[in-house]
C-alpha positions in Angstrom: 127.1 155.6 153.6 129.4 155.7 150.6 126.6 156.6 148.1 124.8 158.9 150.5 121.6 156.9 150.3 119.0 158.1 152.9 118.3 155.9 155.9 114.6 155.3 155.0 115.6 154.0 151.6 118.6 152.0 152.9 116.6 150.3 155.6 114.3 148.2 153.3 117.1 147.9 150.8 119.3 146.2 153.4 116.4 143.7 154.0 116.2 143.0 150.2 120.0 142.4 149.9 119.9 140.1 153.0 116.9 138.3 151.4 118.8 137.6 148.2 121.8 136.3 150.2 119.6 134.2 152.5 117.8 132.7 149.5 121.1 131.8 147.9 122.3 130.0 151.0 118.8 128.5 151.4 119.3 126.4 148.2 120.9 123.6 150.2 117.7 123.3 152.2 116.2 121.5 149.2 118.3 118.5 150.1 119.1 118.9 153.7 116.9 118.7 156.8 117.2 119.0 160.6 120.7 119.0 162.0 122.4 118.9 158.6 120.5 122.0 157.6 121.6 123.8 160.8 125.2 122.8 160.1 124.9 124.2 156.5 123.6 127.5 157.7 126.4 127.8 160.3 128.9 127.2 157.5 127.2 130.1 155.6 127.9 132.3 158.7 131.6 131.6 158.5 131.6 132.3 154.8 129.9 135.7 155.3 132.2 136.6 158.1 135.2 135.7 156.0 133.8 137.9 153.2 133.2 140.8 155.5 136.7 140.6 156.9 138.4 140.4 153.5 136.1 142.6 151.3 138.0 145.7 152.6 136.9 148.2 149.9 133.2 147.6 150.8 133.1 146.8 154.5 136.4 148.2 155.7 137.8 144.8 156.7 138.9 144.3 160.3 138.7 148.0 161.0 135.0 148.1 160.2 132.9 150.9 158.6 131.5 154.0 160.3 127.8 154.6 160.1 126.0 157.8 160.8 122.8 157.9 163.1 119.5 158.1 161.1 117.6 161.3 160.7 113.8 161.4 161.0 112.3 164.6 159.5 115.4 166.6 160.3 115.6 165.1 163.9 118.8 162.9 164.3 118.0 159.7 166.2 121.3 159.8 168.1 120.0 159.0 171.6 118.8 155.8 173.2 115.3 157.3 173.9 114.8 158.4 170.3 116.1 155.2 168.8 113.9 153.1 171.1 110.7 154.4 169.6 111.9 153.8 166.1 112.9 150.2 166.9 109.7 149.6 168.9 107.5 150.8 166.0 109.3 148.5 163.6 109.0 145.5 166.0 105.3 146.0 166.2 105.1 146.2 162.4 107.2 143.1 162.0 105.1 141.2 164.6 101.8 142.1 162.9 103.2 141.2 159.5 104.5 137.8 160.7 101.2 137.1 162.5 99.2 137.7 159.4 101.7 135.8 157.3 101.0 132.7 159.3 97.3 133.0 158.4 97.9 133.4 154.7 98.3 130.8 152.0 102.1 131.0 152.2 102.0 130.7 156.0 99.9 127.6 155.9 102.3 126.2 153.3 105.2 126.9 155.6 103.5 125.1 158.5 102.7 122.1 156.2 106.2 121.8 155.0 107.6 122.1 158.5 105.3 119.4 159.9 105.0 116.9 157.1 106.9 118.0 154.0 106.0 114.7 152.1 102.3 115.2 152.7 102.6 118.8 151.7 104.3 117.8 148.4 101.6 115.2 147.7 98.9 117.8 148.3 100.5 120.0 145.6 102.5 122.5 147.7 105.5 123.8 145.9 108.1 122.6 148.5 111.1 124.1 146.6 109.5 127.5 146.1 108.2 127.9 149.6 111.4 126.8 151.3 113.4 129.4 149.3 110.7 131.9 150.1 110.9 131.2 153.9 114.6 131.9 153.8 114.0 135.1 151.9 111.3 136.4 154.3 113.3 135.6 157.4 116.5 137.0 155.9 114.6 140.2 155.1 113.7 140.6 158.8 117.3 140.0 159.7 118.6 142.5 157.2 116.3 145.2 158.5 117.4 144.4 162.1 121.1 144.5 161.0 120.6 147.9 159.5 119.0 149.2 162.7 121.9 147.7 164.7 124.5 149.2 162.5 123.0 152.7 162.8 122.7 152.3 166.5 126.2 151.2 167.3 127.4 153.4 164.3 130.0 150.8 163.1 129.8 147.7 161.0 132.2 144.9 161.9 132.2 141.1 161.6 133.3 140.9 165.3 129.7 141.7 166.4 128.3 138.5 164.9 130.0 135.5 166.4 129.0 131.8 166.6 128.2 132.3 170.3 125.6 135.0 169.3 124.0 132.6 166.8 123.7 129.9 169.5 122.2 132.5 171.9 119.6 133.4 169.2 118.8 129.7 168.7 118.4 129.1 172.4 116.1 132.1 172.8 113.9 130.7 170.0 113.8 127.3 171.5 113.0 128.7 175.0 110.3 131.0 173.6 108.7 128.2 171.5 109.4 127.0 168.0 106.8 128.0 165.4 105.4 130.8 167.5 105.7 134.5 166.8 105.1 135.6 170.4 107.4 132.8 171.6 110.3 134.5 169.8 109.5 137.7 171.9 109.2 135.7 175.1 112.5 134.0 174.4 114.3 137.2 173.7 113.0 138.7 176.9 114.0 135.7 178.9 117.5 135.5 177.4 118.0 139.2 178.0 116.8 139.4 181.6 118.3 136.1 182.9 122.0 137.3 182.8 121.0 140.6 184.5 119.2 138.7 187.3 122.2 136.5 187.8 124.3 139.6 188.3 122.4 140.6 191.4 124.2 138.2 193.8 127.5 139.2 192.1 126.9 142.8 193.0 125.7 142.0 196.5 128.7 139.8 197.4 131.3 142.2 195.8 130.9 144.6 198.7 131.8 142.0 201.4 134.1 139.6 199.4 137.1 140.8 197.5 137.2 137.8 195.0 133.5 137.6 194.6 133.4 139.2 191.2 135.8 136.6 189.6 134.2 133.5 191.3 130.6 134.5 190.9 131.1 135.6 187.3 132.4 132.1 186.5 129.5 130.6 188.4 127.0 132.9 186.6 128.1 131.6 183.2 127.7 128.0 184.3 124.3 128.8 186.0 123.1 130.5 182.9 123.9 127.5 180.7 122.4 125.1 183.3 119.1 127.0 183.5 118.8 127.0 179.7 119.4 123.2 179.5 116.9 122.5 182.3 114.4 124.8 180.7 114.7 122.9 177.4 114.4 119.5 179.2 111.4 120.3 181.3 109.6 122.8 179.0 110.5 121.7 175.5 107.5 123.5 173.9 108.7 126.9 175.2 107.2 129.8 177.1 104.5 130.4 174.5 103.1 126.9 175.1 103.2 127.4 178.9 101.5 130.8 178.6 98.7 129.3 176.5 98.2 126.6 179.1 98.0 129.2 181.8 95.4 131.2 179.8 93.4 128.0 179.2 93.4 127.1 182.9 92.1 130.5 184.0 89.6 130.6 181.2 88.0 127.4 182.6 88.6 128.1 186.2 87.1 127.1 188.6 85.7 124.3 186.4 87.9 121.8 184.7 85.5 121.1 181.7 
């Protein structure tokens, strides 16, 4: 915004900047695994939030920074309908890229390191390089998504990205299915629709019960958390795994062999 860079140049550039930052914070992944790695990445979130809040000449600090809507061949994408098609196109492109990445040499190395990093290292896989690369690729996607979000809400502020939002993203990935591209999509749909479905009884009771909004709203938050916990317990492999089992069942139906 300050330099007058066009949107279509700033969009991939935002991904590259996020990739560099992600690779920097991915360096601890060389020595950390599992829960400790998750704690390290959460610590990185607090550091970035602190930087956004205090780097006032760049981000505007607590007041944030205004962003103009993007322009596509002279057409401003300043409505939800117009912006939807832009985001939908980029989601398809990102999905196809990630699907093909998992079939490539780098993707197979990612899977090998995730499943058995010692075996991957013995087989000659450069564990250090591919771990850093995985942070760079995922952070690039996040940077592009962040740029799209900033141009949609037309303001950049650290208040948008809380620890609760990070937990929600993590829950959606677990519910959708770890290690699955389509699982991430299923998880996002589930985590978006579930709160809306839980609002239906709230709206129905509000017409006949004066205090229904307050009470049902509190119950809705608890019900939402309970459903997520139950889903993780009884379907730990996620929606993607369940969908694959349903497809396999109907592919063999009515025979079981």
